[in-house]
N, C-alpha and C positions, 0 to 999 in steps of 0.2 A: 076119554072125553069126546063126546059127539059134538060136532060143530053145528051151529044153527045160523041161518041167514040173518037173524036179528042180532047176533053177537058182534061186538066191535071187531073190526079187522084192520090190519095195517099191512100195506105192501110197499116195499122200498128196496133200493139197491145199495149195496155197500161198495163204495168206490174209493180209490182206484181198484180195478180188477187185479187181484193177485191171488193165484190159486194156493200158494204156500201159506199166505196169511189167512185165507179162508179156512184152510185145513187146520191151522193153529187155533183159530177161533172155535171151530166146531168140535175139535178134539177127536181122538180115535173112535171110530164107529159113532160119531156125532154125540159122544157122551156129554159134552158141554151143553149142547142143545137140549138133550133129554133132561138134564138137570134143571135148566131154565123152565122147561115145560112143567116139570114136577113141582118146582117151588112157586111158580106163578100161575099154575093151573091154566096154561094156554097150549095151543098147538102151533108148532113151527114147521113150515114147509119151505124148502129151499130148492131152487134151480139155478145153478151157477152162483152168481152174486146177487140174485134176486130172492128176497125173503118175503114170506107172507106169514103173519102172526094172527091167530084167531083166539079171542077170549076177552074177558073183562079187563085184564091187565095187559092188553096188546100194546098200548102205548109205552107202558113201563118196560115191557120186554124189548121193544124196539130201541128205546133209549139205552138199555143195558147192553144190547148187542152192539150198538154203535160205539159205546164206551169201550167194550172189550175188543172190538175191531181196531180201534185206535191203539190199544195196548199191544195187540197181536203183532204190530210192526216190529217191536223191539223186545217183547217179553213173551215167555211161554204162557199160554192161557191154560191153566190146569183147573180141575174142578174146585180146588181150594180157592183159586183166584176168582172164579165165578161166584163162589159162596161169599167171599169178601165184598165183591161188587154189589151183590144183593143185600148184604148186611148193611152197607153204607146207605143204600137207598131206603131200606126199611127203617133206618134210624132217623130219617128225615133230614139228614145233614147233607149239605152240598159236598161234592167230592173235593177233598183237600188237594192243594197244589203241592206235589212232592218237592218242588224247588224252593218253597217257602220254608225258612228255617224253623218257624214255630210249629210246622206240621210234620216235621220229620227229624231224624237224627242221622248224622254222617259218621260212619265207622270205616275202618280201613278197607273192609270188603264191600263197601257200597252204602246205599241209603236205606234207612228203615222208616217207613211212613206210619204216622199215627192214623188210626182208623176210628172215626166216630168222635162225637163231642167230648166224651169222658176221657178218651186217650189224649186228645189235644189239650184239654184242661190239665191233665196229669203232667204232660210234658212242660206246660207253662209253669205249673207249680214247682216242678223239680228245678227248673232253670232260675226261678225267681225267689224261692224260699230256701231257708237253711234246713228245714225239716219238713218232709212230705210223707204223708201216709196214703198208701193205695190199698183200699179195702174192697174185697169183692170175691166172686167165685173164681174157680180155676178157669183158665183159658181166656182171660180178659187182657192179658199182656202186661200185668203189673210188674212182674220180675224182669221179663224180657226187656221192656222199655227202660226200666231202672238201670239194668246192666248196660244197655246201649248208651244211656246218658253218661254213665261212669266212664265208658270207653272213650266217648267223644271228649269229655272233660280232660281225660288223661292225654289224649292226642294233642289237645290244644294247650297243654301245660298249665291248665287252671288248677290242677291238683298234682300231688307227687305220687300218690298211690291209691289203689282201689282195695277196699276191705269188704269182703263178702262174708256174711255171718248167718248161721241158722242155729236154732235151738236143737239139741240132740234129743228130741222127744219122739219116740217111735209110735207108729199107728198100730198098736197091738202086739208088736214084736218086742224082743228083749235084746238090748245091745250086748249083754253079757254072753250071749250065745254066738256072737260074731267073732271071727278070729282077728288077731292083731291088737295094736295099742289103740288108745282113744282116737287118735287122728285117723287111723285106718277104719275104725268102727264107724265114725261119722261121715266118712268120705261118700258113701252112697247117698246120704241126705243132702250133700252139697252138689251132687252130680248135675242137676238142672242148670245151676249157674256155670259150672264148667262147660257144659254143652253150649250155652249161649255165648260164652267167651270164645270158644273154638270157632263157632260159626261166624262171629264178627271179626275176629283177629287172626285166625289160623292157629293150628296146633303149635307150631314151632315158636311163634311169637309169644303165645300165652305161656308156654313152658319156660322161655327165657325170663319173662316178667315174674313168674312165680319163683324161679331160682334166685332172682335178684331182689325178691320181696317187694317188687313194685305192685304185684297183685298178691294179696293174702286172702286165703279162703280158710275160715276157722269156725269151730263151734262157739256158741255164745259163751260158754263157760270160760273160754280163753280171753274174754274181754275184760274181766274183772281186774281193777287196779290200773288200767291203761288210760291214756289220754291221747286221742288220735287227732293230730293236726294236719292240715293241708291234705285231707283224705276225702274220698268219696266212699261213704259207708252205706252198705245195704243190709238190712236185717230182713231176711225172707222167712216165710212161715211163722210170722210173729204171733199168730193166734196161740202158738204153743209155748209162749213165754208166760211166766207168772208175773204178778204185779211187781214183785221185787226185782225180777230179772229185767223187765221193761225199764224200770227206773234206772237200774244199773247201766243198761245199754245207752239210754238217752244222755246220761251224764258223762259218757265217754267222748262226746262230740267236742273236738278242740277247735282252735282258731283256724280259719281258712278252710274248714271242712263243711261238707254237705252230707246229709243223711236222708235215706229213703227207707221207710218201713212198709212191708207188704204182708198181706195175710187175708184169710177168710174166716171171719168169726163163727161161721157155721161148721167149720171143719176142725174143731179143737180136739187134740189127742191127750190133753192133760188128764191126770187122775180125777176121779169124781170128787167134787168138793173144792177143787182148786179153780180160782177165778182166772180167766184169761187176761194177761196184761194188755193185750190189744183191745179187748172190749172195754177194759177199765180206762185206758188212756184216751179213748174217744171223748169221754165226759170230762176228763181232767184237763186236756189241752185244747179242746175246741174253743176257738176265739183268742188263743194266745198269739201274740204278734210273732211273725216269722214262721208260724206253723200252718200247713195247709193239709186239707183232707180231700181226697177224691174217692167217691163211692161208686163202684162199678156194680152192674146188675146183669141178669141173664142176657139181656139184649146186647151186651158188650162182648159176649163170648165170640171169639174169632177162630175157634177150632171147628171140628166137624159139626155140622148142623145138629147131629144127635146129641152132642154135649150140651148145646143150648137147650134142647128139649128136656134132657135129664135134669139140668139145673132148675128149669121152670117147674118140672114135676115135683121136685123136692121142696121148692119154695111154696108151691100150692099146698103141700101137705104140712108145711111148717116144721119140717124135720130139722133136727139139730145134729144129725149124724154126719 
């Protein structure tokens, strides 16, 4: 990008002067600055703690740098963190205060912050409704935030156990070719929820809770005939439920329980001709008291920027794959 004298420019100092903090902000070989330049189409020049930004989005870049410099005092500034800061600004939402309860979740290993309006609405729905649906593409935090809320509720003794459920429908593979019994066969499909629990609570604590049945991770087929009281129940990958399975799951919710259903209606792996229970339930339960829906879109993707572009490309083509 060639600079022009007519282009907007901003020159400012980041204070107090702290070389370690500046190094954290800029990243190895200034990779964080290069990412900001690429995403905002600006040039960034630095001499010590003095920065000069050139380009149409120079003011936006300055504000982002100041925000990240504040974070750099107590937090590692990674390219992922830069992406999240830019994502929040692009969404047009003010940065959330992580100390406000409605903007985040407290788990044993720290706080998890809601990013963007849809994630904040999603947390509010989970806290205030008995049944919440989070629907949208991969990478929008649907399952992760739901697991975080479940862990928070367990730690606060608002529930007695967490039940994590997924349908054992494979994306083109066949369960019969996998070794082991049914529980072992479906274990890979439940791995994302295990990983979230380990990150939030630690491996040893999760293992103890699973052993004591405080945390139960199970395929959807194991839910039939049960009634789950004082539980936080999460049904993940719900687009792979049939209409009958969805009804069966929803009628398992017992007294003192809260349920969250997550999925992406564009990623269904059901056999041809089978209607997705998640797509069907949107029409059935919309407007029912005690039920809330949060719909995420490509702008809510908080993974690598490429994931957001991939989702947008598929949405533009109207693909159902």
